[in-house]
mmCIF file of the C-alpha atoms, coordinates in Angstrom:
data_MODEL
# 
_entry.id   MODEL 
# 
loop_
_atom_site.group_PDB 
_atom_site.id 
_atom_site.type_symbol 
_atom_site.label_atom_id 
_atom_site.label_alt_id 
_atom_site.label_comp_id 
_atom_site.label_asym_id 
_atom_site.label_entity_id 
_atom_site.label_seq_id 
_atom_site.pdbx_PDB_ins_code 
_atom_site.Cartn_x 
_atom_site.Cartn_y 
_atom_site.Cartn_z 
_atom_site.occupancy 
_atom_site.B_iso_or_equiv 
_atom_site.pdbx_formal_charge 
_atom_site.auth_seq_id 
_atom_site.auth_comp_id 
_atom_site.auth_asym_id 
_atom_site.auth_atom_id 
_atom_site.pdbx_PDB_model_num 
ATOM 1   C CA . UNK A 1 1   ? 106.254 110.239 97.471  1.00 0.00 ? 1   UNK A CA 1 
ATOM 2   C CA . UNK A 1 2   ? 109.542 112.460 96.995  1.00 0.00 ? 2   UNK A CA 1 
ATOM 3   C CA . UNK A 1 3   ? 110.666 114.108 99.875  1.00 0.00 ? 3   UNK A CA 1 
ATOM 4   C CA . UNK A 1 4   ? 109.435 117.500 100.914 1.00 0.00 ? 4   UNK A CA 1 
ATOM 5   C CA . UNK A 1 5   ? 110.580 120.083 103.213 1.00 0.00 ? 5   UNK A CA 1 
ATOM 6   C CA . UNK A 1 6   ? 108.727 121.902 106.156 1.00 0.00 ? 6   UNK A CA 1 
ATOM 7   C CA . UNK A 1 7   ? 108.782 124.912 103.541 1.00 0.00 ? 7   UNK A CA 1 
ATOM 8   C CA . UNK A 1 8   ? 107.148 122.916 100.764 1.00 0.00 ? 8   UNK A CA 1 
ATOM 9   C CA . UNK A 1 9   ? 104.536 121.306 103.117 1.00 0.00 ? 9   UNK A CA 1 
ATOM 10  C CA . UNK A 1 10  ? 103.359 124.697 104.419 1.00 0.00 ? 10  UNK A CA 1 
ATOM 11  C CA . UNK A 1 11  ? 102.928 126.017 101.469 1.00 0.00 ? 11  UNK A CA 1 
ATOM 12  C CA . UNK A 1 12  ? 101.007 122.758 100.157 1.00 0.00 ? 12  UNK A CA 1 
ATOM 13  C CA . UNK A 1 13  ? 97.795  123.933 102.175 1.00 0.00 ? 13  UNK A CA 1 
ATOM 14  C CA . UNK A 1 14  ? 94.536  124.028 100.418 1.00 0.00 ? 14  UNK A CA 1 
ATOM 15  C CA . UNK A 1 15  ? 91.978  124.344 103.071 1.00 0.00 ? 15  UNK A CA 1 
ATOM 16  C CA . UNK A 1 16  ? 93.226  126.685 105.588 1.00 0.00 ? 16  UNK A CA 1 
ATOM 17  C CA . UNK A 1 17  ? 94.777  130.566 105.828 1.00 0.00 ? 17  UNK A CA 1 
ATOM 18  C CA . UNK A 1 18  ? 98.203  131.323 105.292 1.00 0.00 ? 18  UNK A CA 1 
ATOM 19  C CA . UNK A 1 19  ? 98.753  131.906 108.716 1.00 0.00 ? 19  UNK A CA 1 
ATOM 20  C CA . UNK A 1 20  ? 97.524  128.987 109.987 1.00 0.00 ? 20  UNK A CA 1 
ATOM 21  C CA . UNK A 1 21  ? 99.342  126.933 107.408 1.00 0.00 ? 21  UNK A CA 1 
ATOM 22  C CA . UNK A 1 22  ? 102.622 129.475 109.522 1.00 0.00 ? 22  UNK A CA 1 
ATOM 23  C CA . UNK A 1 23  ? 101.572 128.117 113.041 1.00 0.00 ? 23  UNK A CA 1 
ATOM 24  C CA . UNK A 1 24  ? 100.393 124.321 112.586 1.00 0.00 ? 24  UNK A CA 1 
ATOM 25  C CA . UNK A 1 25  ? 103.203 121.926 113.871 1.00 0.00 ? 25  UNK A CA 1 
ATOM 26  C CA . UNK A 1 26  ? 105.273 120.238 111.336 1.00 0.00 ? 26  UNK A CA 1 
ATOM 27  C CA . UNK A 1 27  ? 107.358 117.392 111.888 1.00 0.00 ? 27  UNK A CA 1 
ATOM 28  C CA . UNK A 1 28  ? 111.140 118.174 112.682 1.00 0.00 ? 28  UNK A CA 1 
ATOM 29  C CA . UNK A 1 29  ? 111.739 114.339 111.537 1.00 0.00 ? 29  UNK A CA 1 
ATOM 30  C CA . UNK A 1 30  ? 111.271 115.200 107.653 1.00 0.00 ? 30  UNK A CA 1 
ATOM 31  C CA . UNK A 1 31  ? 114.985 113.697 106.747 1.00 0.00 ? 31  UNK A CA 1 
ATOM 32  C CA . UNK A 1 32  ? 113.901 110.373 109.161 1.00 0.00 ? 32  UNK A CA 1 
ATOM 33  C CA . UNK A 1 33  ? 110.333 109.659 106.720 1.00 0.00 ? 33  UNK A CA 1 
ATOM 34  C CA . UNK A 1 34  ? 110.376 106.278 104.511 1.00 0.00 ? 34  UNK A CA 1 
ATOM 35  C CA . UNK A 1 35  ? 109.581 108.785 101.770 1.00 0.00 ? 35  UNK A CA 1 
ATOM 36  C CA . UNK A 1 36  ? 110.155 105.946 99.375  1.00 0.00 ? 36  UNK A CA 1 
ATOM 37  C CA . UNK A 1 37  ? 107.177 103.947 101.172 1.00 0.00 ? 37  UNK A CA 1 
ATOM 38  C CA . UNK A 1 38  ? 104.482 106.956 101.294 1.00 0.00 ? 38  UNK A CA 1 
ATOM 39  C CA . UNK A 1 39  ? 101.951 107.274 99.108  1.00 0.00 ? 39  UNK A CA 1 
ATOM 40  C CA . UNK A 1 40  ? 100.926 110.949 101.505 1.00 0.00 ? 40  UNK A CA 1 
ATOM 41  C CA . UNK A 1 41  ? 102.554 112.068 104.541 1.00 0.00 ? 41  UNK A CA 1 
ATOM 42  C CA . UNK A 1 42  ? 100.538 112.270 107.967 1.00 0.00 ? 42  UNK A CA 1 
ATOM 43  C CA . UNK A 1 43  ? 100.888 113.053 111.327 1.00 0.00 ? 43  UNK A CA 1 
ATOM 44  C CA . UNK A 1 44  ? 99.005  114.451 114.177 1.00 0.00 ? 44  UNK A CA 1 
ATOM 45  C CA . UNK A 1 45  ? 99.953  117.256 116.673 1.00 0.00 ? 45  UNK A CA 1 
ATOM 46  C CA . UNK A 1 46  ? 101.170 116.462 119.696 1.00 0.00 ? 46  UNK A CA 1 
ATOM 47  C CA . UNK A 1 47  ? 99.788  119.922 121.685 1.00 0.00 ? 47  UNK A CA 1 
ATOM 48  C CA . UNK A 1 48  ? 96.226  119.167 119.867 1.00 0.00 ? 48  UNK A CA 1 
ATOM 49  C CA . UNK A 1 49  ? 95.947  115.286 119.563 1.00 0.00 ? 49  UNK A CA 1 
ATOM 50  C CA . UNK A 1 50  ? 92.451  115.854 117.623 1.00 0.00 ? 50  UNK A CA 1 
ATOM 51  C CA . UNK A 1 51  ? 93.897  118.206 114.849 1.00 0.00 ? 51  UNK A CA 1 
ATOM 52  C CA . UNK A 1 52  ? 96.080  115.734 112.161 1.00 0.00 ? 52  UNK A CA 1 
ATOM 53  C CA . UNK A 1 53  ? 96.887  117.003 109.208 1.00 0.00 ? 53  UNK A CA 1 
ATOM 54  C CA . UNK A 1 54  ? 98.284  114.989 105.734 1.00 0.00 ? 54  UNK A CA 1 
ATOM 55  C CA . UNK A 1 55  ? 100.409 115.850 102.175 1.00 0.00 ? 55  UNK A CA 1 
ATOM 56  C CA . UNK A 1 56  ? 99.999  114.022 99.127  1.00 0.00 ? 56  UNK A CA 1 
ATOM 57  C CA . UNK A 1 57  ? 101.833 114.673 95.944  1.00 0.00 ? 57  UNK A CA 1 
ATOM 58  C CA . UNK A 1 58  ? 98.584  114.754 92.908  1.00 0.00 ? 58  UNK A CA 1 
ATOM 59  C CA . UNK A 1 59  ? 98.842  115.741 89.431  1.00 0.00 ? 59  UNK A CA 1 
ATOM 60  C CA . UNK A 1 60  ? 102.913 116.558 90.763  1.00 0.00 ? 60  UNK A CA 1 
ATOM 61  C CA . UNK A 1 61  ? 101.956 118.891 92.966  1.00 0.00 ? 61  UNK A CA 1 
ATOM 62  C CA . UNK A 1 62  ? 101.842 118.613 96.877  1.00 0.00 ? 62  UNK A CA 1 
ATOM 63  C CA . UNK A 1 63  ? 98.200  119.281 98.245  1.00 0.00 ? 63  UNK A CA 1 
ATOM 64  C CA . UNK A 1 64  ? 97.848  119.504 101.986 1.00 0.00 ? 64  UNK A CA 1 
ATOM 65  C CA . UNK A 1 65  ? 95.572  119.415 104.393 1.00 0.00 ? 65  UNK A CA 1 
ATOM 66  C CA . UNK A 1 66  ? 94.181  119.810 107.842 1.00 0.00 ? 66  UNK A CA 1 
ATOM 67  C CA . UNK A 1 67  ? 91.755  117.512 108.970 1.00 0.00 ? 67  UNK A CA 1 
ATOM 68  C CA . UNK A 1 68  ? 90.153  116.863 113.115 1.00 0.00 ? 68  UNK A CA 1 
ATOM 69  C CA . UNK A 1 69  ? 88.717  114.654 114.840 1.00 0.00 ? 69  UNK A CA 1 
ATOM 70  C CA . UNK A 1 70  ? 85.244  116.266 115.650 1.00 0.00 ? 70  UNK A CA 1 
ATOM 71  C CA . UNK A 1 71  ? 85.151  115.845 119.262 1.00 0.00 ? 71  UNK A CA 1 
ATOM 72  C CA . UNK A 1 72  ? 87.422  113.667 121.683 1.00 0.00 ? 72  UNK A CA 1 
ATOM 73  C CA . UNK A 1 73  ? 86.621  110.467 120.706 1.00 0.00 ? 73  UNK A CA 1 
ATOM 74  C CA . UNK A 1 74  ? 83.904  110.844 118.415 1.00 0.00 ? 74  UNK A CA 1 
ATOM 75  C CA . UNK A 1 75  ? 84.147  108.980 115.317 1.00 0.00 ? 75  UNK A CA 1 
ATOM 76  C CA . UNK A 1 76  ? 86.402  106.291 117.401 1.00 0.00 ? 76  UNK A CA 1 
ATOM 77  C CA . UNK A 1 77  ? 85.241  103.138 116.503 1.00 0.00 ? 77  UNK A CA 1 
ATOM 78  C CA . UNK A 1 78  ? 85.936  99.401  117.901 1.00 0.00 ? 78  UNK A CA 1 
ATOM 79  C CA . UNK A 1 79  ? 86.277  98.286  115.125 1.00 0.00 ? 79  UNK A CA 1 
ATOM 80  C CA . UNK A 1 80  ? 86.458  99.858  111.615 1.00 0.00 ? 80  UNK A CA 1 
ATOM 81  C CA . UNK A 1 81  ? 88.159  100.300 107.802 1.00 0.00 ? 81  UNK A CA 1 
ATOM 82  C CA . UNK A 1 82  ? 89.941  103.009 106.714 1.00 0.00 ? 82  UNK A CA 1 
ATOM 83  C CA . UNK A 1 83  ? 88.372  104.651 103.889 1.00 0.00 ? 83  UNK A CA 1 
ATOM 84  C CA . UNK A 1 84  ? 92.041  105.105 102.583 1.00 0.00 ? 84  UNK A CA 1 
ATOM 85  C CA . UNK A 1 85  ? 94.142  101.709 102.478 1.00 0.00 ? 85  UNK A CA 1 
ATOM 86  C CA . UNK A 1 86  ? 91.029  99.484  103.501 1.00 0.00 ? 86  UNK A CA 1 
ATOM 87  C CA . UNK A 1 87  ? 92.844  98.083  106.380 1.00 0.00 ? 87  UNK A CA 1 
ATOM 88  C CA . UNK A 1 88  ? 90.853  96.778  109.239 1.00 0.00 ? 88  UNK A CA 1 
ATOM 89  C CA . UNK A 1 89  ? 91.623  98.214  113.011 1.00 0.00 ? 89  UNK A CA 1 
ATOM 90  C CA . UNK A 1 90  ? 90.443  97.095  116.510 1.00 0.00 ? 90  UNK A CA 1 
ATOM 91  C CA . UNK A 1 91  ? 90.150  101.157 117.604 1.00 0.00 ? 91  UNK A CA 1 
ATOM 92  C CA . UNK A 1 92  ? 92.288  102.414 115.596 1.00 0.00 ? 92  UNK A CA 1 
ATOM 93  C CA . UNK A 1 93  ? 90.287  104.032 112.637 1.00 0.00 ? 93  UNK A CA 1 
ATOM 94  C CA . UNK A 1 94  ? 89.063  107.592 113.457 1.00 0.00 ? 94  UNK A CA 1 
ATOM 95  C CA . UNK A 1 95  ? 86.454  110.171 111.929 1.00 0.00 ? 95  UNK A CA 1 
ATOM 96  C CA . UNK A 1 96  ? 88.791  112.736 110.750 1.00 0.00 ? 96  UNK A CA 1 
ATOM 97  C CA . UNK A 1 97  ? 87.184  116.140 108.625 1.00 0.00 ? 97  UNK A CA 1 
ATOM 98  C CA . UNK A 1 98  ? 88.511  118.601 106.508 1.00 0.00 ? 98  UNK A CA 1 
ATOM 99  C CA . UNK A 1 99  ? 87.288  121.902 106.405 1.00 0.00 ? 99  UNK A CA 1 
ATOM 100 C CA . UNK A 1 100 ? 86.331  122.199 102.198 1.00 0.00 ? 100 UNK A CA 1 
ATOM 101 C CA . UNK A 1 101 ? 88.720  124.515 100.747 1.00 0.00 ? 101 UNK A CA 1 
ATOM 102 C CA . UNK A 1 102 ? 87.668  127.845 99.986  1.00 0.00 ? 102 UNK A CA 1 
ATOM 103 C CA . UNK A 1 103 ? 84.527  129.986 101.064 1.00 0.00 ? 103 UNK A CA 1 
ATOM 104 C CA . UNK A 1 104 ? 83.095  126.812 101.200 1.00 0.00 ? 104 UNK A CA 1 
ATOM 105 C CA . UNK A 1 105 ? 85.052  125.919 104.180 1.00 0.00 ? 105 UNK A CA 1 
ATOM 106 C CA . UNK A 1 106 ? 84.783  129.617 105.889 1.00 0.00 ? 106 UNK A CA 1 
ATOM 107 C CA . UNK A 1 107 ? 81.208  128.873 105.792 1.00 0.00 ? 107 UNK A CA 1 
ATOM 108 C CA . UNK A 1 108 ? 81.773  125.753 107.743 1.00 0.00 ? 108 UNK A CA 1 
ATOM 109 C CA . UNK A 1 109 ? 81.910  123.214 105.417 1.00 0.00 ? 109 UNK A CA 1 
ATOM 110 C CA . UNK A 1 110 ? 83.472  119.747 105.413 1.00 0.00 ? 110 UNK A CA 1 
ATOM 111 C CA . UNK A 1 111 ? 84.431  116.109 104.398 1.00 0.00 ? 111 UNK A CA 1 
ATOM 112 C CA . UNK A 1 112 ? 84.519  113.704 106.606 1.00 0.00 ? 112 UNK A CA 1 
ATOM 113 C CA . UNK A 1 113 ? 86.396  110.419 105.931 1.00 0.00 ? 113 UNK A CA 1 
ATOM 114 C CA . UNK A 1 114 ? 87.602  107.172 107.946 1.00 0.00 ? 114 UNK A CA 1 
ATOM 115 C CA . UNK A 1 115 ? 91.076  107.259 108.327 1.00 0.00 ? 115 UNK A CA 1 
ATOM 116 C CA . UNK A 1 116 ? 93.881  104.672 110.363 1.00 0.00 ? 116 UNK A CA 1 
ATOM 117 C CA . UNK A 1 117 ? 94.453  107.059 113.438 1.00 0.00 ? 117 UNK A CA 1 
ATOM 118 C CA . UNK A 1 118 ? 98.502  106.980 113.026 1.00 0.00 ? 118 UNK A CA 1 
ATOM 119 C CA . UNK A 1 119 ? 97.899  108.161 109.536 1.00 0.00 ? 119 UNK A CA 1 
ATOM 120 C CA . UNK A 1 120 ? 100.371 105.469 108.404 1.00 0.00 ? 120 UNK A CA 1 
ATOM 121 C CA . UNK A 1 121 ? 97.812  103.808 105.218 1.00 0.00 ? 121 UNK A CA 1 
ATOM 122 C CA . UNK A 1 122 ? 101.292 103.471 103.229 1.00 0.00 ? 122 UNK A CA 1 
ATOM 123 C CA . UNK A 1 123 ? 103.170 101.606 105.373 1.00 0.00 ? 123 UNK A CA 1 
ATOM 124 C CA . UNK A 1 124 ? 100.111 99.258  106.437 1.00 0.00 ? 124 UNK A CA 1 
ATOM 125 C CA . UNK A 1 125 ? 99.575  98.482  102.116 1.00 0.00 ? 125 UNK A CA 1 
ATOM 126 C CA . UNK A 1 126 ? 102.768 97.676  101.757 1.00 0.00 ? 126 UNK A CA 1 
ATOM 127 C CA . UNK A 1 127 ? 103.298 95.533  104.637 1.00 0.00 ? 127 UNK A CA 1 
ATOM 128 C CA . UNK A 1 128 ? 105.876 97.800  106.671 1.00 0.00 ? 128 UNK A CA 1 
ATOM 129 C CA . UNK A 1 129 ? 103.148 97.915  109.670 1.00 0.00 ? 129 UNK A CA 1 
ATOM 130 C CA . UNK A 1 130 ? 101.280 95.252  111.127 1.00 0.00 ? 130 UNK A CA 1 
ATOM 131 C CA . UNK A 1 131 ? 97.937  96.311  112.346 1.00 0.00 ? 131 UNK A CA 1 
ATOM 132 C CA . UNK A 1 132 ? 97.337  92.898  114.111 1.00 0.00 ? 132 UNK A CA 1 
ATOM 133 C CA . UNK A 1 133 ? 95.458  89.414  113.491 1.00 0.00 ? 133 UNK A CA 1 
ATOM 134 C CA . UNK A 1 134 ? 92.847  89.915  110.859 1.00 0.00 ? 134 UNK A CA 1 
ATOM 135 C CA . UNK A 1 135 ? 93.827  93.702  109.866 1.00 0.00 ? 135 UNK A CA 1 
ATOM 136 C CA . UNK A 1 136 ? 94.519  93.600  106.480 1.00 0.00 ? 136 UNK A CA 1 
ATOM 137 C CA . UNK A 1 137 ? 91.765  91.118  104.216 1.00 0.00 ? 137 UNK A CA 1 
ATOM 138 C CA . UNK A 1 138 ? 92.679  88.618  102.052 1.00 0.00 ? 138 UNK A CA 1 
ATOM 139 C CA . UNK A 1 139 ? 92.526  90.205  98.687  1.00 0.00 ? 139 UNK A CA 1 
ATOM 140 C CA . UNK A 1 140 ? 94.279  88.995  95.379  1.00 0.00 ? 140 UNK A CA 1 
ATOM 141 C CA . UNK A 1 141 ? 95.647  92.556  94.087  1.00 0.00 ? 141 UNK A CA 1 
ATOM 142 C CA . UNK A 1 142 ? 98.850  92.744  94.124  1.00 0.00 ? 142 UNK A CA 1 
ATOM 143 C CA . UNK A 1 143 ? 100.647 95.075  96.712  1.00 0.00 ? 143 UNK A CA 1 
ATOM 144 C CA . UNK A 1 144 ? 101.246 97.756  93.173  1.00 0.00 ? 144 UNK A CA 1 
ATOM 145 C CA . UNK A 1 145 ? 97.456  97.440  92.818  1.00 0.00 ? 145 UNK A CA 1 
ATOM 146 C CA . UNK A 1 146 ? 96.585  98.136  96.510  1.00 0.00 ? 146 UNK A CA 1 
ATOM 147 C CA . UNK A 1 147 ? 98.766  101.110 96.476  1.00 0.00 ? 147 UNK A CA 1 
ATOM 148 C CA . UNK A 1 148 ? 96.715  102.788 93.445  1.00 0.00 ? 148 UNK A CA 1 
ATOM 149 C CA . UNK A 1 149 ? 93.937  101.977 94.818  1.00 0.00 ? 149 UNK A CA 1 
ATOM 150 C CA . UNK A 1 150 ? 94.896  103.753 98.397  1.00 0.00 ? 150 UNK A CA 1 
ATOM 151 C CA . UNK A 1 151 ? 96.192  106.847 96.179  1.00 0.00 ? 151 UNK A CA 1 
ATOM 152 C CA . UNK A 1 152 ? 92.833  107.222 94.055  1.00 0.00 ? 152 UNK A CA 1 
ATOM 153 C CA . UNK A 1 153 ? 90.926  106.759 96.690  1.00 0.00 ? 153 UNK A CA 1 
ATOM 154 C CA . UNK A 1 154 ? 92.902  109.909 98.569  1.00 0.00 ? 154 UNK A CA 1 
ATOM 155 C CA . UNK A 1 155 ? 92.649  111.929 95.919  1.00 0.00 ? 155 UNK A CA 1 
ATOM 156 C CA . UNK A 1 156 ? 89.184  111.409 95.647  1.00 0.00 ? 156 UNK A CA 1 
ATOM 157 C CA . UNK A 1 157 ? 89.114  112.380 99.229  1.00 0.00 ? 157 UNK A CA 1 
ATOM 158 C CA . UNK A 1 158 ? 91.138  115.625 98.362  1.00 0.00 ? 158 UNK A CA 1 
ATOM 159 C CA . UNK A 1 159 ? 89.142  116.436 95.441  1.00 0.00 ? 159 UNK A CA 1 
ATOM 160 C CA . UNK A 1 160 ? 86.137  116.790 97.701  1.00 0.00 ? 160 UNK A CA 1 
ATOM 161 C CA . UNK A 1 161 ? 87.781  118.987 99.594  1.00 0.00 ? 161 UNK A CA 1 
ATOM 162 C CA . UNK A 1 162 ? 88.602  121.327 96.775  1.00 0.00 ? 162 UNK A CA 1 
ATOM 163 C CA . UNK A 1 163 ? 85.599  121.350 95.347  1.00 0.00 ? 163 UNK A CA 1 
# 
C-alpha cells in the first residue's frame, strides 16, 4: 500500500459525512507505519474503543470505512476466524459493522464482518505478527496468494458497504 496523508485518509471515507470524517481520530504516526507490508491501514479510536477505521487502496483509489462493534463486548468470540485474512484467534476476533454508504446508511443499514480486533490482518498474513499457536491454518498457498485472498475479501467487504 502506498503511504497516505491524514488529508487523503479523511477524504477517502465512503460511509460517513465529511463533517464526521473531519472529526474522527486519525493516527499521528502515519510516517512510522509499515506501508510496504499493509494491504489496508486499520486502527481503533483510543477515545472510543468500539470504533475502528480502515482505509484500503482499491482500483487505484483510497477507500475508507468507519466501523464499530455493535455494543461493548458484542461479537467478541472465544475462538474465531477473521473473515479477511483467515487467521484464527483466541478472544481477538470481533464482529465489526459498517454503516452502508449513502441513503441506505442514513436509514441505519449496516454490513458486518468478523475482523482481527487489532486490524493487523496484513501483518498476520505475512508472518510479521504472531497470533499464537494454531492461529494460521496449514495451507498450500504462497504468501502472495494469501495476500491476494485477503485483498479480495477486503474488496468484497468494501463493495458491500458501498452497494
